[in-house]
VOPAGU-2260 file (C-alpha; in pm, 1 decimal, decimal comma):
REM VOPAGU-2260
SITE   aa  ch    i         X         Y         Z
SITE  MET   A    0   11330,0   -2653,6   -9412,5
SITE  THR   A    1   11339,5   -2844,0   -9124,5
SITE  ARG   A    2   11437,1   -2531,5   -8892,6
SITE  ALA   A    3   11149,8   -2343,8   -9049,3
SITE  LEU   A    4   10891,1   -2639,4   -8929,9
SITE  CYS   A    5   11023,8   -2630,5   -8607,2
SITE  ILE   A    6   10978,8   -2289,5   -8533,7
SITE  ALA   A    7   10599,6   -2322,1   -8696,5
SITE  VAL   A    8   10531,4   -2607,3   -8477,4
SITE  SER   A    9   10666,6   -2396,1   -8155,4
SITE  SER   A   10   10450,6   -2112,4   -8245,3
SITE  LEU   A   11   10136,7   -2340,9   -8252,6
SITE  LEU   A   12   10199,4   -2497,0   -7926,3
SITE  LEU   A   13   10304,0   -2128,4   -7776,1
SITE  LEU   A   14    9942,8   -2010,1   -7897,2
SITE  ALA   A   15    9776,7   -2302,0   -7779,9
SITE  GLY   A   16    9927,9   -2245,9   -7457,5
SITE  CYS   A   17    9832,2   -1898,7   -7377,2
SITE  HIS   A   18    9493,3   -1937,2   -7497,5
SITE  SER   A   19    9420,5   -2208,2   -7230,3
SITE  ASN   A   20    9539,1   -1991,6   -6951,0
SITE  GLU   A   21    9223,2   -1714,7   -7020,5
SITE  PRO   A   22    8953,3   -1790,9   -6761,6
SITE  GLU   A   23    8645,4   -1936,9   -6864,5
SITE  LYS   A   24    8328,8   -1746,1   -6876,3
SITE  LYS   A   25    8046,7   -1822,0   -6674,8
SITE  PRO   A   26    7712,8   -1791,2   -6805,2
SITE  VAL   A   27    7466,7   -1501,7   -6640,7
SITE  VAL   A   28    7129,1   -1635,2   -6557,7
SITE  ASP   A   29    6800,8   -1412,9   -6613,1
SITE  VAL   A   30    6623,6   -1413,1   -6279,0
SITE  LYS   A   31    6323,9   -1203,1   -6108,0
SITE  VAL   A   32    6372,6   -1099,3   -5777,2
SITE  GLN   A   33    6201,0    -918,4   -5464,3
SITE  ARG   A   34    6291,9    -767,5   -5152,5
SITE  ALA   A   35    6211,2    -950,9   -4835,1
SITE  VAL   A   36    6010,7    -692,6   -4620,3
SITE  ALA   A   37    5914,4    -633,9   -4260,1
SITE  THR   A   38    5500,5    -641,9   -4190,9
SITE  ASN   A   39    5267,2    -762,6   -3949,8
SITE  VAL   A   40    5139,5   -1105,3   -4018,4
SITE  PRO   A   41    4873,2   -1338,1   -3821,5
SITE  MET   A   42    5012,7   -1605,5   -3625,0
SITE  PHE   A   43    4862,4   -1970,3   -3669,1
SITE  ILE   A   44    4856,0   -2285,5   -3500,5
SITE  SER   A   45    4805,0   -2602,1   -3675,2
SITE  GLY   A   46    4776,2   -2949,8   -3691,5
SITE  PRO   A   47    4643,9   -3260,6   -3884,5
SITE  ALA   A   48    4295,9   -3335,2   -3860,9
SITE  THR   A   49    4007,4   -3569,2   -3972,8
SITE  VAL   A   50    3677,8   -3506,1   -4044,0
SITE  PHE   A   51    3386,0   -3661,2   -3781,0
SITE  GLY   A   52    2996,1   -3607,1   -3778,4
SITE  LYS   A   53    2858,7   -3382,9   -3499,1
SITE  SER   A   54    2704,7   -3721,2   -3363,1
SITE  GLU   A   55    2794,5   -4085,7   -3490,0
SITE  ALA   A   56    2539,2   -4368,3   -3367,3
SITE  ARG   A   57    2648,1   -4745,8   -3399,4
SITE  ILE   A   58    2280,0   -4907,6   -3418,4
SITE  ALA   A   59    2289,9   -5282,6   -3265,0
SITE  ALA   A   60    2020,6   -5492,4   -3181,0
SITE  ARG   A   61    1906,7   -5516,2   -2808,2
SITE  ILE   A   62    1828,6   -5882,5   -2830,0
SITE  THR   A   63    1929,2   -6187,5   -3028,8
SITE  ALA   A   64    1712,5   -6241,3   -3331,7
SITE  PRO   A   65    1709,7   -6289,8   -3698,0
SITE  VAL   A   66    1649,4   -5970,5   -3924,7
SITE  LYS   A   67    1337,3   -5976,7   -4084,7
SITE  GLN   A   68    1354,5   -5674,1   -4314,8
SITE  LEU   A   69    1578,0   -5355,3   -4387,9
SITE  PHE   A   70    1405,2   -5032,6   -4483,5
SITE  VAL   A   71    1704,5   -4833,1   -4541,0
SITE  HIS   A   72    2055,7   -4920,4   -4693,5
SITE  LYS   A   73    2407,9   -4764,5   -4728,1
SITE  GLY   A   74    2409,8   -4404,3   -4826,6
SITE  ASP   A   75    2051,7   -4340,4   -4729,2
SITE  THR   A   76    1925,3   -4019,0   -4538,3
SITE  VAL   A   77    1726,1   -4081,6   -4266,9
SITE  LYS   A   78    1518,3   -3886,1   -3986,0
SITE  LYS   A   79    1516,3   -3914,2   -3613,9
SITE  GLY   A   80    1315,3   -4173,0   -3515,7
SITE  GLN   A   81    1280,8   -4351,8   -3866,0
SITE  LEU   A   82    1242,0   -4733,2   -3857,5
SITE  LEU   A   83    1552,1   -4875,0   -4007,8
SITE  ALA   A   84    1502,8   -5251,0   -3949,1
SITE  THR   A   85    1267,0   -5542,2   -3799,1
SITE  LEU   A   86    1365,9   -5851,5   -3617,7
SITE  ASP   A   87    1176,7   -6175,8   -3617,1
SITE  ASN   A   88     942,2   -6132,4   -3317,9
SITE  ALA   A   89     677,9   -6407,9   -3348,1
SITE  ASP   A   90     792,5   -6560,4   -3041,3
SITE  LEU   A   91     814,0   -6221,3   -2842,8
SITE  ARG   A   92     437,7   -6153,6   -2960,0
SITE  ALA   A   93     332,9   -6464,4   -2794,1
SITE  GLN   A   94     502,9   -6380,2   -2463,0
SITE  SER   A   95     342,7   -6043,1   -2476,7
SITE  ALA   A   96     -26,7   -6199,6   -2541,8
SITE  ASP   A   97      62,7   -6430,2   -2229,4
SITE  ALA   A   98     181,3   -6137,3   -2017,2
SITE  ASN   A   99    -142,5   -5949,6   -2096,3
SITE  ALA   A  100    -361,9   -6215,0   -1984,2
SITE  ASN   A  101    -183,5   -6274,0   -1670,3
SITE  LEU   A  102    -232,2   -5916,1   -1591,4
SITE  ALA   A  103    -592,9   -5925,5   -1673,0
SITE  SER   A  104    -604,5   -6229,4   -1432,9
SITE  ALA   A  105    -421,7   -6073,1   -1153,9
SITE  GLN   A  106    -627,3   -5737,8   -1197,2
SITE  ALA   A  107    -983,0   -5924,3   -1154,5
SITE  ASN   A  108    -838,3   -6146,2    -852,4
SITE  LEU   A  109    -735,8   -5779,2    -668,3
SITE  GLN   A  110   -1099,0   -5650,9    -756,6
SITE  ARG   A  111   -1264,4   -5960,9    -602,0
SITE  THR   A  112   -1065,7   -5917,7    -290,8
SITE  GLN   A  113   -1121,3   -5554,3    -236,6
SITE  SER   A  114   -1501,5   -5610,6    -296,4
SITE  GLY   A  115   -1519,5   -5836,7       0,4
SITE  THR   A  116   -1479,0   -6193,9    -128,0
SITE  VAL   A  117   -1331,0   -6369,7     203,0
SITE  PRO   A  118   -1135,9   -6669,4     249,3
SITE  THR   A  119   -1217,2   -6983,7     447,1
SITE  GLU   A  120   -1037,4   -6852,6     764,7
SITE  LEU   A  121   -1258,9   -6541,8     775,2
SITE  GLY   A  122   -1582,3   -6716,7     702,0
SITE  GLN   A  123   -1545,3   -6977,9     999,4
SITE  ALA   A  124   -1446,8   -6711,1    1211,4
SITE  ARG   A  125   -1752,9   -6515,5    1121,9
SITE  ALA   A  126   -1983,7   -6843,6    1186,0
SITE  ASP   A  127   -1780,5   -6924,4    1515,4
SITE  PHE   A  128   -1856,1   -6565,2    1634,9
SITE  GLU   A  129   -2241,2   -6573,4    1547,5
SITE  THR   A  130   -2282,4   -6906,0    1710,8
SITE  LYS   A  131   -2119,0   -6780,5    2039,9
SITE  ALA   A  132   -2314,2   -6468,3    2034,4
SITE  ALA   A  133   -2638,5   -6629,7    1989,4
SITE  ALA   A  134   -2522,3   -6875,5    2294,9
SITE  TYR   A  135   -2449,9   -6584,4    2506,4
SITE  LYS   A  136   -2802,9   -6447,2    2418,8
SITE  LEU   A  137   -2974,5   -6740,7    2505,2
SITE  ALA   A  138   -2762,4   -6775,6    2864,1
SITE  GLN   A  139   -2877,2   -6415,3    2926,4
SITE  ARG   A  140   -3239,8   -6515,3    2873,0
SITE  VAL   A  141   -3203,3   -6804,9    3090,2
SITE  ARG   A  142   -3034,5   -6641,9    3385,9
SITE  GLU   A  143   -3274,1   -6367,1    3373,9
SITE  LYS   A  144   -3572,7   -6584,5    3381,8
SITE  ARG   A  145   -3436,5   -6784,6    3688,5
SITE  ASP   A  146   -3363,5   -6475,6    3859,5
SITE  GLU   A  147   -3750,2   -6400,4    3836,1
SITE  LEU   A  148   -3832,7   -6768,4    3967,5
SITE  LEU   A  149   -3570,5   -6772,9    4210,2
SITE  ALA   A  150   -3732,1   -6433,2    4325,2
SITE  GLN   A  151   -4089,6   -6612,8    4341,7
SITE  GLY   A  152   -3937,2   -6931,1    4529,9
SITE  ALA   A  153   -4011,6   -7135,9    4239,0
SITE  ILE   A  154   -3657,7   -7269,0    4222,9
SITE  SER   A  155   -3355,7   -7319,4    4466,0
SITE  GLY   A  156   -3094,4   -7074,2    4479,0
SITE  LYS   A  157   -2853,2   -7371,1    4340,4
SITE  GLU   A  158   -3050,3   -7377,3    4020,8
SITE  ALA   A  159   -2989,1   -6981,7    3978,5
SITE  GLN   A  160   -2609,6   -7028,2    4030,2
SITE  VAL   A  161   -2569,1   -7271,3    3782,7
SITE  SER   A  162   -2754,7   -7065,9    3521,2
SITE  ARG   A  163   -2551,2   -6754,2    3617,0
SITE  ALA   A  164   -2217,6   -6957,2    3557,1
SITE  ASP   A  165   -2344,4   -7059,9    3220,8
SITE  GLU   A  166   -2415,9   -6690,1    3133,2
SITE  VAL   A  167   -2040,4   -6624,6    3240,3
SITE  ARG   A  168   -1912,3   -6879,3    3039,5
SITE  ALA   A  169   -2112,9   -6801,3    2742,2
SITE  LYS   A  170   -2001,1   -6455,8    2746,5
SITE  ALA   A  171   -1634,8   -6541,5    2764,0
SITE  GLU   A  172   -1679,1   -6755,7    2454,8
SITE  TYR   A  173   -1857,2   -6501,7    2287,0
SITE  ASP   A  174   -1574,5   -6208,1    2380,9
SITE  ALA   A  175   -1287,4   -6478,3    2248,4
SITE  ALA   A  176   -1501,8   -6526,1    1915,6
SITE  ARG   A  177   -1544,1   -6182,1    1852,9
SITE  THR   A  178   -1164,1   -6071,8    1900,6
SITE  LYS   A  179   -1090,2   -6356,6    1693,1
SITE  LEU   A  180   -1334,2   -6205,0    1404,5
SITE  GLU   A  181   -1170,4   -5864,3    1466,5
SITE  THR   A  182    -819,6   -5977,1    1408,8
SITE  THR   A  183    -910,3   -6196,9    1153,3
SITE  GLU   A  184   -1072,5   -5926,9     942,6
SITE  ARG   A  185    -779,2   -5706,8     996,6
SITE  GLN   A  186    -504,5   -5933,2     921,9
SITE  THR   A  187    -656,3   -6119,9     647,9
SITE  GLY   A  188    -837,9   -5842,5     447,7
SITE  LYS   A  189    -495,1   -5613,2     450,1
SITE  ALA   A  190    -276,8   -5910,9     366,2
SITE  ASP   A  191    -480,2   -6053,7      96,4
SITE  VAL   A  192    -545,1   -5721,0     -53,4
SITE  MET   A  193    -168,7   -5639,4     -43,4
SITE  MET   A  194    -110,6   -5985,9    -185,9
SITE  ALA   A  195    -316,9   -5922,4    -465,0
SITE  GLN   A  196    -192,5   -5598,9    -530,3
SITE  SER   A  197     190,6   -5768,3    -580,2
SITE  ASN   A  198      35,3   -6023,5    -799,3
SITE  VAL   A  199     -96,3   -5706,3   -1026,8
SITE  ALA   A  200     248,8   -5519,7   -1010,8
SITE  GLN   A  201     432,7   -5839,4   -1072,4
SITE  ALA   A  202     199,3   -5904,6   -1373,1
SITE  ARG   A  203     238,2   -5562,0   -1493,1
SITE  ALA   A  204     607,6   -5564,9   -1476,2
SITE  ARG   A  205     618,4   -5871,2   -1710,2
SITE  GLN   A  206     378,6   -5710,0   -1922,3
SITE  GLN   A  207     630,9   -5395,3   -1979,1
SITE  LEU   A  208     914,3   -5647,4   -2013,5
SITE  ALA   A  209     740,9   -5808,8   -2280,4
SITE  ILE   A  210     646,0   -5488,5   -2450,7
SITE  ALA   A  211     983,8   -5375,2   -2432,3
SITE  ASN   A  212    1137,9   -5688,2   -2574,6
SITE  LEU   A  213     903,3   -5632,2   -2885,8
SITE  ASN   A  214     981,4   -5273,1   -2916,4
SITE  PHE   A  215    1348,7   -5391,0   -2922,9
SITE  THR   A  216    1278,2   -5583,8   -3285,8
SITE  GLU   A  217    1224,7   -5220,0   -3437,6
SITE  LEU   A  218    1547,2   -5055,1   -3480,3
SITE  ARG   A  219    1511,1   -4696,8   -3509,1
SITE  SER   A  220    1751,2   -4418,3   -3578,3
SITE  PRO   A  221    1836,1   -4175,1   -3274,0
SITE  SER   A  222    1916,1   -3874,0   -3490,6
SITE  ALA   A  223    1917,2   -3759,5   -3852,9
SITE  GLY   A  224    2190,9   -3808,8   -4036,3
SITE  THR   A  225    2334,2   -4063,9   -4333,5
SITE  VAL   A  226    2348,0   -4441,2   -4323,8
SITE  THR   A  227    2732,0   -4485,2   -4346,3
SITE  GLU   A  228    2783,9   -4818,1   -4279,6
SITE  GLN   A  229    2548,2   -5126,9   -4308,6
SITE  THR   A  230    2666,8   -5488,5   -4190,4
SITE  MET   A  231    2367,0   -5727,5   -4198,7
SITE  PHE   A  232    2110,1   -5828,5   -4462,0
SITE  PRO   A  233    1755,8   -6037,5   -4415,6
SITE  GLY   A  234    1815,7   -6363,2   -4241,5
SITE  ASP   A  235    2144,6   -6272,8   -4063,6
SITE  MET   A  236    2143,0   -6322,8   -3691,7
SITE  ALA   A  237    2130,2   -5979,6   -3540,9
SITE  LYS   A  238    2308,0   -5965,1   -3179,8
SITE  PRO   A  239    2366,4   -5699,8   -2902,7
SITE  ASP   A  240    2732,9   -5684,3   -2989,9
SITE  VAL   A  241    2730,7   -5629,3   -3352,9
SITE  PRO   A  242    2624,3   -5313,3   -3511,0
SITE  ILE   A  243    2386,0   -5312,4   -3804,8
SITE  PHE   A  244    2411,2   -4951,4   -3902,4
SITE  THR   A  245    2597,9   -4656,2   -3833,1
SITE  VAL   A  246    2414,9   -4305,5   -3867,8
SITE  ILE   A  247    2624,5   -3993,9   -3863,1
SITE  ASP   A  248    2487,6   -3662,7   -3872,2
SITE  LEU   A  249    2703,3   -3462,4   -4089,1
SITE  SER   A  250    2488,1   -3138,6   -4106,3
SITE  THR   A  251    2775,2   -2994,2   -3886,8
SITE  ALA   A  252    3131,1   -3163,0   -3920,6
SITE  VAL   A  253    3387,9   -3160,8   -3657,7
SITE  ALA   A  254    3728,3   -3162,3   -3776,0
SITE  ARG   A  255    3920,2   -3344,7   -3454,5
SITE  ALA   A  256    4271,6   -3176,4   -3478,7
SITE  GLN   A  257    4628,4   -3317,5   -3302,0
SITE  ILE   A  258    4771,5   -3022,9   -3181,6
SITE  ASP   A  259    5136,2   -2989,1   -3040,5
SITE  ALA   A  260    5080,7   -2977,3   -2673,2
SITE  ASP   A  261    5327,5   -2704,5   -2624,5
SITE  GLN   A  262    5128,4   -2475,6   -2839,2
SITE  ALA   A  263    4810,3   -2599,7   -2695,5
SITE  SER   A  264    4791,6   -2323,9   -2411,2
SITE  ALA   A  265    4694,4   -2037,3   -2667,5
SITE  ILE   A  266    4402,0   -2232,7   -2772,9
SITE  ALA   A  267    4047,9   -2162,5   -2623,3
SITE  THR   A  268    3678,3   -2258,6   -2685,3
SITE  GLY   A  269    3503,0   -2030,6   -2928,3
SITE  GLN   A  270    3808,1   -1892,1   -3098,9
SITE  SER   A  271    3792,9   -1927,4   -3508,6
SITE  CYS   A  272    3941,7   -2229,0   -3710,5
SITE  VAL   A  273    4003,3   -2318,8   -4049,8
SITE  PHE   A  274    3967,8   -2664,3   -4186,3
SITE  GLU   A  275    4177,6   -2744,1   -4510,8
SITE  GLN   A  276    4120,6   -3047,7   -4675,9
SITE  LYS   A  277    4428,6   -3211,7   -4806,7
SITE  GLU   A  278    4452,2   -3114,7   -5175,2
SITE  ASP   A  279    4277,3   -3336,8   -5417,7
SITE  PRO   A  280    4436,5   -3391,8   -5793,1
SITE  ILE   A  281    4066,8   -3281,8   -5920,1
SITE  ALA   A  282    3884,0   -3110,8   -5695,0
SITE  GLY   A  283    4167,9   -2918,5   -5544,3
SITE  LYS   A  284    4198,2   -2753,0   -5196,9
SITE  MET   A  285    3868,2   -2690,3   -4979,6
SITE  GLN   A  286    3865,1   -2443,8   -4687,8
SITE  ARG   A  287    3578,5   -2433,2   -4451,1
SITE  THR   A  288    3577,3   -2171,6   -4128,8
SITE  GLY   A  289    3425,4   -2279,2   -3797,8
SITE  LYS   A  290    3507,0   -2272,2   -3437,5
SITE  ILE   A  291    3637,0   -2446,4   -3169,0
SITE  THR   A  292    3395,4   -2646,3   -2951,0
SITE  VAL   A  293    3646,4   -2869,8   -2745,3
SITE  VAL   A  294    4007,4   -2860,8   -2614,8
SITE  ASN   A  295    4116,4   -3187,0   -2479,7
SITE  GLN   A  296    4268,9   -3139,3   -2113,3
SITE  SER   A  297    4444,1   -3471,9   -2168,3
SITE  VAL   A  298    4787,3   -3527,9   -2373,5
SITE  ASP   A  299    4848,7   -3820,5   -2588,4
SITE  PRO   A  300    5161,1   -3946,6   -2454,2
SITE  ALA   A  301    5250,3   -4120,1   -2762,8
SITE  ARG   A  302    5212,6   -3810,8   -3003,1
SITE  HIS   A  303    5265,4   -3543,8   -2741,8
SITE  THR   A  304    4966,1   -3358,5   -2901,2
SITE  ILE   A  305    4613,2   -3247,6   -2770,5
SITE  GLU   A  306    4270,1   -3292,7   -2924,4
SITE  VAL   A  307    4116,6   -3000,3   -3039,0
SITE  TRP   A  308    3765,1   -3006,9   -3209,7
SITE  CYS   A  309    3701,5   -2754,3   -3488,6
SITE  GLU   A  310    3301,4   -2769,9   -3556,1
SITE  ILE   A  311    3200,0   -2644,5   -3911,0
SITE  PRO   A  312    2876,5   -2580,2   -4061,9
SITE  ASN   A  313    2811,0   -2827,3   -4338,5
SITE  SER   A  314    2471,8   -2838,5   -4441,5
SITE  ASP   A  315    2577,1   -2887,9   -4789,0
SITE  HIS   A  316    2727,5   -3191,6   -4669,3
SITE  ALA   A  317    3038,0   -3148,7   -4868,4
SITE  LEU   A  318    3258,9   -3214,3   -4561,8
SITE  LYS   A  319    3236,5   -3643,7   -4548,8
SITE  ALA   A  320    3337,9   -3847,3   -4273,7
SITE  GLY   A  321    3701,1   -3959,0   -4268,5
SITE  ILE   A  322    3822,5   -3649,1   -4484,9
SITE  PHE   A  323    4186,6   -3567,7   -4396,1
SITE  GLY   A  324    4330,2   -3245,2   -4385,5
SITE  SER   A  325    4445,4   -2977,4   -4128,6
SITE  VAL   A  326    4314,7   -2713,4   -3882,4
SITE  LYS   A  327    4436,0   -2370,4   -3840,2
SITE  ILE   A  328    4387,6   -2159,2   -3555,2
SITE  ALA   A  329    4461,2   -1780,4   -3541,1
SITE  VAL   A  330    4627,4   -1709,6   -3195,2
SITE  GLY   A  331    4758,4   -1378,7   -3230,5
SITE  GLN   A  332    4965,2   -1148,8   -3473,4
SITE  ALA   A  333    5331,3   -1092,3   -3533,1
SITE  SER   A  334    5501,0    -754,6   -3563,9
SITE  GLY   A  335    5792,8    -698,5   -3778,4
SITE  ALA   A  336    5796,0   -1056,6   -3945,2
SITE  VAL   A  337    6011,2   -1129,3   -4230,8
SITE  VAL   A  338    5802,0   -1205,0   -4506,6
SITE  VAL   A  339    5889,9   -1352,7   -4918,0
SITE  PRO   A  340    5663,7   -1464,7   -5177,1
SITE  SER   A  341    5587,2   -1839,4   -5178,2
SITE  SER   A  342    5767,0   -1876,9   -5501,8
SITE  ALA   A  343    6114,8   -1787,2   -5341,0
SITE  VAL   A  344    6129,7   -2074,6   -5081,9
SITE  GLU   A  345    6124,4   -2448,1   -5127,3
SITE  PHE   A  346    6027,5   -2642,3   -4821,2
SITE  GLU   A  347    6141,1   -2991,6   -4709,8
SITE  GLU   A  348    5806,0   -3157,1   -4677,6
SITE  GLY   A  349    5629,6   -3180,7   -4339,7
SITE  THR   A  350    5894,9   -2948,4   -4167,6
SITE  HIS   A  351    5976,1   -2597,9   -4152,4
SITE  ASN   A  352    6324,9   -2637,0   -4303,6
SITE  ALA   A  353    6367,3   -2462,7   -4626,3
SITE  LYS   A  354    6595,1   -2334,0   -4865,2
SITE  LEU   A  355    6591,6   -2020,6   -5113,0
SITE  TYR   A  356    6863,8   -1775,4   -5321,4
SITE  VAL   A  357    6955,6   -1435,7   -5195,5
SITE  VAL   A  358    7107,2   -1192,5   -5452,9
SITE  ASP   A  359    7409,2    -955,4   -5327,1
SITE  ASN   A  360    7513,5    -640,9   -5436,4
SITE  LYS   A  361    7737,0    -813,0   -5694,0
SITE  ASN   A  362    7445,8    -985,1   -5840,4
SITE  ILE   A  363    7575,0   -1348,3   -5702,0
SITE  ALA   A  364    7309,4   -1557,7   -5630,6
SITE  HIS   A  365    7390,8   -1771,0   -5252,4
SITE  LEU   A  366    7189,4   -2075,8   -5161,1
SITE  ARG   A  367    7073,4   -2013,8   -4820,8
SITE  LYS   A  368    6864,1   -2291,8   -4559,2
SITE  VAL   A  369    6610,3   -2085,2   -4337,9
SITE  GLN   A  370    6334,5   -2157,0   -4112,4
SITE  ALA   A  371    6025,9   -2093,0   -4205,1
SITE  ILE   A  372    5616,8   -2115,9   -4228,4
SITE  ALA   A  373    5390,6   -2078,5   -4508,4
SITE  LEU   A  374    5105,6   -1819,4   -4479,3
SITE  ASP   A  375    4745,5   -1810,1   -4631,7
SITE  ASP   A  376    4822,0   -1549,4   -4928,1
SITE  ASP   A  377    5094,5   -1700,9   -5113,1
SITE  ARG   A  378    5343,7   -1564,1   -4891,2
SITE  VAL   A  379    5603,8   -1729,4   -4664,6
SITE  ARG   A  380    5722,8   -1594,3   -4305,5
SITE  VAL   A  381    6093,6   -1656,2   -4243,8
SITE  LEU   A  382    6148,3   -1733,8   -3896,9
SITE  SER   A  383    6560,0   -1709,9   -3915,9
SITE  GLY   A  384    6817,9   -1694,4   -4152,6
SITE  LEU   A  385    6672,6   -1386,7   -4354,4
SITE  ARG   A  386    6679,6   -1023,8   -4296,7
SITE  ALA   A  387    6417,9    -760,4   -4420,5
SITE  GLY   A  388    6528,6    -565,4   -4722,9
SITE  GLU   A  389    6762,6    -878,6   -4862,2
SITE  MET   A  390    6701,6    -974,4   -5220,4
SITE  VAL   A  391    6560,9   -1328,6   -5311,9
SITE  ILE   A  392    6503,0   -1482,8   -5636,7
SITE  THR   A  393    6124,2   -1540,6   -5720,6
SITE  THR   A  394    6181,4   -1700,8   -6088,0
SITE  GLY   A  395    6422,9   -1870,7   -6258,6
SITE  GLU   A  396    6658,2   -2040,6   -5995,3
SITE  TYR   A  397    6521,4   -2402,8   -6051,3
SITE  GLY   A  398    6850,8   -2612,2   -6076,7
SITE  MET   A  399    7085,7   -2346,9   -6029,5
SITE  PRO   A  400    7424,7   -2380,5   -5862,6
SITE  ASP   A  401    7523,2   -2191,4   -5550,2
SITE  GLU   A  402    7725,1   -1830,1   -5620,2
SITE  THR   A  403    7591,7   -1843,4   -5966,9
SITE  GLN   A  404    7626,0   -1490,8   -6136,5
SITE  VAL   A  405    7269,8   -1375,4   -6218,1
SITE  LYS   A  406    7080,6   -1092,7   -6391,4
SITE  PRO   A  407    6808,5    -963,9   -6191,0
SITE  THR   A  408    6507,8    -803,7   -6257,2
SITE  GLU   A  409    6308,4    -682,0   -5955,0
SITE  VAL   A  410    5934,6    -752,8   -5930,4
SITE  ARG   A  411    5768,8    -426,5   -5724,8
SITE  GLN   A  412    5531,7    -554,4   -5459,8
C-alpha cells in the first residue's frame, strides 16, 4: 500500500515537471499596417506666432486735464478721426479768447503804423524842418532886397555882407533839418512797421498755441479700428504719459512669428504663409493664409530667432489680437521624402523626436525611434530612422510591448 502510494505521488510530480518546461504561448495582436512611401512633399519653416493688428494706437492726452466726457468704450468700433473723449477746457477757452483779443490789437496797431500815424520824434523832425525852411526863404528874400539897395547906393556894403552871411547860415540849418527829417522818416517808419509786424506775428503764434491746446482737449482716433483698452473714466486726471484708449485695426491681422535664425535665410517678403491658431477645445483649429510682409534683419540674441510678419486678410475679424498659434512658410519641395500616416507616429511634445512600430517579415513589431515632421494632410515626413517600403503599424499598437507578435492587416493607400 505504501509502495503504491509512493509510485502515484512520483508520477504526479513527474507529470507536473514535464508540464512546466513547455514554453508559454504569447498572444498575437491584430493590427493594421501601411507601407512607408517615398514621395515629394512641400518643405515648410514654422515658428510660434502671436496675432497683432495692422496698426495699434495708444491714445493719450497731450495736456494734463480732467476727463470731461467719454464717447466710446472698450469693445466699440471706431472710424478714423472719430471723437473718443473730451477733457475739461474752461481755462483754455479763456486763454484762447485772450489770445484772439491780443492779435486783434496788434493788427490794429500795424494798420495805424502803415497808414501814416507817426511817433513824436518824426513829428518834431518835420516841425523843425518846416521852421528852418521858412527861415531860409526869409534870409534869401532879405539878401536879395539888400543886394538891390546896395546897387542903388542906399545901404553900405557891410550891411549887404551881413544879409549874405545870414542866408548862408539859414541854408546850412535848412540842409541839416532836411537830412535829419529824411533819416528819421526812413528809420522811424521802417522800424515801427517791422516792430508792429513782429507784434502781430507773436500775437498770432500765441493764438495758434491757444487753439492747439484747446484742440488737445479733444481725443480722436488716428485710424479705424476697435477700442481694445480703456483706462479712464470722467473725472480721472488725464496725463500725457498714461494712454486712455488703445485702438487696434484688425481688418488686416499680422501674425508676428519667431523663426529659427538658421532657417530664416530661405524666407523673403511676398512668400505665402499660413497662420494656424492653437487648437481650441470648442472651436478647434483655425487656419488663415496670408503673405510675408516683414523679415527682420536683427537676430534676438536670447532666443536666436528672427521676427517674421505674416499679414492676413481679416475682414470678418475672426482673428483677435493676442491669439497664439504658429506660422508656416512654404520654402520649397523635398524629393523622395519618406512619408507615413500620422496615426503611425507618436511625437514627444514640442520636438521632432518620435516613435513608431515597424513590422518585419516574421510579423514581429519593433519599437523604433525616429526624427519626423508633421505635414498638413494627416501625414508625417520621417527624416531619419525609417526607409521607404517598411511596414508601420497604424492601428492597434497602443500599449504594446516591443517585439510583440502581430497579425497585420495591410491598408492600401
